[in-house]
C-alpha positions in Angstrom: 9.9 -10.6 -28.4 6.9 -11.8 -30.4 4.1 -9.4 -31.5 1.8 -11.0 -28.9 4.4 -10.3 -26.1 4.9 -6.7 -27.3 1.2 -6.2 -27.3 0.8 -7.5 -23.8 3.7 -5.4 -22.6 2.2 -2.3 -24.3 -1.2 -2.9 -22.6 0.6 -3.3 -19.2 2.6 -0.1 -19.7 -0.5 1.8 -20.8 -2.4 0.6 -17.7 0.5 1.8 -15.5 1.0 5.1 -17.3 -2.5 6.5 -16.5 -1.9 9.8 -14.7 -5.5 9.9 -13.5 -5.4 6.4 -12.0 -1.9 7.0 -10.5 -3.2 10.2 -8.9 -6.2 8.5 -7.4 -4.0 5.6 -6.2 -1.7 8.1 -4.5 -4.6 10.0 -3.0 -6.0 6.7 -1.6 -2.5 5.9 -0.4 -2.4 9.1 1.6 -5.7 8.2 3.3 -4.3 4.7 4.0 -1.1 6.1 5.3 -3.0 8.4 7.7 -4.9 5.3 9.1 -1.6 3.3 9.2 0.3 6.0 11.1 -2.7 6.7 13.5 -2.9 3.1 14.4 0.9 2.9 14.9 1.0 5.9 17.1 -2.0 4.9 19.2 -0.7 1.3 19.7 2.8 2.4 20.5 2.3 5.6 22.5 -1.0 4.8 24.2 -1.2 1.0 24.5 2.6 0.3 24.7 2.6 -2.3 22.0 6.0 -3.3 20.5 6.7 -1.1 17.4 7.0 -3.9 14.9 3.7 -5.5 16.1 2.0 -2.0 15.8 3.3 -1.6 12.3 1.8 -4.9 11.2 -1.7 -3.9 12.6 -1.4 -0.5 11.0 -0.5 -2.0 7.6 -3.5 -4.4 7.7 -5.8 -1.5 8.7 -4.5 0.6 5.8 -4.8 -2.3 3.3 -8.5 -2.7 4.1 -9.2 1.0 4.0 -7.3 1.4 0.7 -8.9 -1.6 -0.9 -12.4 -0.2 -0.2 -11.5 3.2 -1.6 -9.6 1.8 -4.6 -12.5 -0.6 -5.4 -15.1 2.3 -5.4 -13.0 5.0 -7.0 -9.5 4.3 -8.4 -10.4 1.1 -10.2 -14.2 1.4 -10.3 -14.4 0.5 -14.0 -12.0 -2.5 -13.7 -12.8 -6.1 -12.6 -16.0 -7.9 -12.5 -19.2 -7.1 -10.6 -20.7 -9.0 -7.7 -19.7 -10.2 -4.3 -17.5 -13.1 -5.5 -15.5 -10.9 -7.9 -15.0 -8.4 -5.1 -14.0 -11.1 -2.7 -11.5 -12.5 -5.2 -10.0 -9.0 -5.7 -9.7 -8.6 -1.9 -7.8 -11.9 -1.7 -5.6 -10.9 -4.6 -5.1 -7.4 -3.1 -3.9 -9.0 0.1 -1.6 -11.3 -1.7 0.0 -8.6 -3.9 0.1 -6.1 -1.1 2.1 -8.6 1.0 5.0 -7.8 -1.3 4.7 -4.0 -0.7 3.9 -4.6 3.0 7.1 -6.7 3.4 9.1 -4.0 1.7 7.5 -1.4 4.0 8.2 -3.5 7.1 11.8 -4.2 6.2 12.5 -0.5 5.5 10.8 0.5 8.8 12.8 -2.0 10.8 16.1 -1.0 9.0 15.5 2.7 9.6 14.0 2.4 13.1 16.3 -0.2 14.6 19.6 0.1 12.6 19.7 3.8 11.8 18.0 4.9 15.0 18.2 8.6 16.0 16.5 9.7 19.2 14.1 12.5 18.2 11.2 13.3 20.4 8.8 16.3 19.9 5.8 16.9 22.2 6.3 13.4 23.7 6.1 11.7 20.3 9.0 9.6 18.9 9.5 11.4 15.6 12.0 8.8 14.4 9.1 6.3 14.5 7.3 8.5 12.0 10.4 8.9 9.8 10.9 5.2 9.6 7.2 4.6 8.9 7.0 7.2 6.2 10.1 5.8 4.5 8.6 2.4 4.5 5.3 3.6 3.1 7.0 5.4 0.2 9.1 2.4 -0.8 6.1 0.0 -0.7 3.7 2.4 -2.6 5.3 2.1 -6.0 5.4 -1.7 -5.8 1.8 -1.7 -4.6 0.6 0.4 -7.6 2.2 -1.8 -10.1 0.9 -5.0 -8.6 -2.6 -3.7 -7.8 -3.0 -2.3 -11.3 -1.8 -5.4 -13.1 -2.9 -8.3 -10.9 -5.7 -7.2 -8.5 -7.8 -5.1 -10.9 -6.2 -6.3 -14.1 -6.7 -2.9 -15.8 -4.8 -4.0 -18.9 -7.4 -6.7 -19.6 -10.3 -4.2 -19.6 
């Protein structure tokens, strides 16, 4: 590798290795996950929507909530100012989160449909929550890497 490539890789690794930023990202992710799971449960248990459709709506809700929180807290010092810069980051966030969302969705479908175990507590399908939590966990790491490097471009600050 050239010195320039080593320098770029070093900046990327330094951006990813920030314990403070990662902690904030995880905290925001917990809030997003709560919104995601609430939407899923309401749409499946109360509205009767198909689980896979409810997962997609929950993911989009969480993406919007998490973008707003990450923009104002986790990555507050990264990226440009102004409406257009924020709009570009929102578009980039959706694009990169599509990767994490796809991973989350595939894990959910695999666990919920292929590895299904009937577990109901207080009238709630607990296996639905197990599948959702597994998907969220798998997508989170991918989302952190992509959001740090491509949405807010922390290494370029």
